C-alpha positions, -999 to 999 in steps of 0.1 A, spaced: 72 697 -296 52 721 -321 25 713 -341 23 734 -376 -11 734 -395 -13 724 -435 -16 757 -445 21 765 -426 41 739 -442 23 748 -479 39 781 -469 73 765 -457 81 743 -486 60 757 -512 42 728 -523 5 724 -528 -17 702 -508 -21 677 -526 13 668 -533 18 669 -497 -4 649 -493 3 625 -520 39 620 -501 20 616 -469 12 582 -486 40 574 -509 60 569 -468 85 599 -475 63 629 -455 55 611 -413 15 611 -418 -6 640 -395 -15 635 -361 -55 643 -364 -72 661 -338 -106 661 -340 -112 668 -371 -77 690 -378 -48 673 -390 -8 682 -375 23 681 -379 54 679 -357 75 697 -362 
């Protein structure tokens, strides 16, 4: 399992940070894993 940063998700998807978090709130993307203050997504 690899954990991706928000910057990596943005680079791959070309979506803004706000759009990604709105998709998480809408249930269309899985929520990030919190590691301390950092957020990471499973790949």
